[in-house]
Structures are given as structure tokens and as C-alpha cells.
N, C-alpha and C positions, 0 to 999 in steps of 0.2 A: 504494500500500500504506500504509494508515494506521498500521501499527505499525513502519514503517521510518523510522529516524532521518533518513536523508538525503532520503527522499521528503518528510518533514515540513519539512525545511529548505528544499527546493526550493519547496514549496507556500507558504512564508512563515509556517508555523505555529510555527516555532522561530527564534530570532534567529541571525544569522550575519553576519560581515564579508564582504560580497560583493566579489569581485574581477572576476568575469566572469559575464555572463548573456546567453546567446544563445538562439536558437530551440530548440536541442537539448541545450545544456550549461549547467551551473551550477558556478561555482568560488567557494570561500570559504576564508578563513584557518583553519588548524587551531587548535583551542582549546588544544592542548598541543604547541606547535611544537618540533621537534627542531633547527631552524636558523632564522636570521633570516627566510628565505623558507620557509614551509611551507604550501602551498596544496593543497586537495583539489579535484579536478575530477571531477564526476559527470555521467553522462548524465541528463537529466530523466526519461526513461523508466526503469523499474526493470528491471535485470538483476542477478542474484544475485552474479556475479563477472566477472572479466575474460574468461574463456573463454566464458561464456554470452553476453557482449556481443559478442565477436569472431565467434562462430558465427552469431548472430542479425543483427548489424548491422556488418559489417566496415567500411563507409564511416564509420559513426559512431565506430568505434574509431580510425580514422585522424584524424578530426576532433578527437577527445579528445587525441591525442598532439600534433597541430598546435597546439591551444589551449595546451598546456603550454609551448610555445615562446613564445606570446604573453604568457603570465603571467610567464615568466622575463624577457622583454624589458621588460615593464611594471615589474617590480621592479628592473631595471637589472643583472641578473646574466647572465653568459654561460656559466657552469659550474654545472650542477645535476644532480640525480639524479631519475629518474622511477621510481616504485615502484608496482606492483600487488601486493597481497597477495591470494592466492586460497586460501580455506579456513582453517579455524580453526587448524590446525597451522602455517600460515604466518603467523599473527598477524592474520588478518582478523576483526574484531569487529563490523563493520557489514556485513551481507550485501546490499550494494548496490554494484555495480561502482564503483570509484573509483581515481583515479590521484593519487598524492602527487607534488607538485613541491617539491623540497627543495634549498636552496642558500643562498648568501650567506656561507658560511664553508667552509673546507676540511673535507670530510666523511670522509676516510679510507676504508679499504676496507669497513668494516662497523660495526656497533655501534649502529645506530639502532633505537629502539623505536617501530615504526609500527603503527598499528591498522588 
């Protein structure tokens, strides 16, 4: 999708600080981090949200979550939050399924502004 921000990042059309690049997944640092570690992991194929991803590609969904553990380990953290926002009312602003990996500081129960 040429109008999708994350598709354009995956395609190399827009710059990103790449953390992980596999056959099916792409991870990069958030440009507006909410914690010392704030990485976004996306499937390279376009799915509008987490539910669409899980319904169409359950194995890829598991791969995405497993990759979050790899990202956390790479950043040297063992406590972190994983966040999927699904839908505009939940704060999703880029409608390409993506998982936030957030950590590196005490996060508390809530209060993060994630897109």
C-alpha cells in the first residue's frame, strides 16, 4: 500500500532506525519514544490491525510476539510492555498492524500515549 506509512518504511522509502529485519517482520525505533526502549514491530505484509492479522495469519502473529522478546533481549531489558492499538478510538493512527515494545524504565499501570 503506497499510502501506508509503515509499508513505506518497510519498503525503504522512508528512513527508520532498524532494529530487526526478517523475512516476515520489520522492527524500528519509535520516533516519539515513551520509554528508553520503544520499538515498533510490523509484519511486512499489510494488515489493517491486530485482529485482521491474527485472523489472516495466526502463525505470523505468534512470530511478531516472539520477535518482541528478541528486541527486548537485544536492548538488555527483561521487563517490558507489549501494546497493540486496534482502531482509532484506541489510539491507532497508522492502520497497519503493529506491536509496540516498551521498556527500560518503570512504566506504571497506564498513562502512555501510543499511536
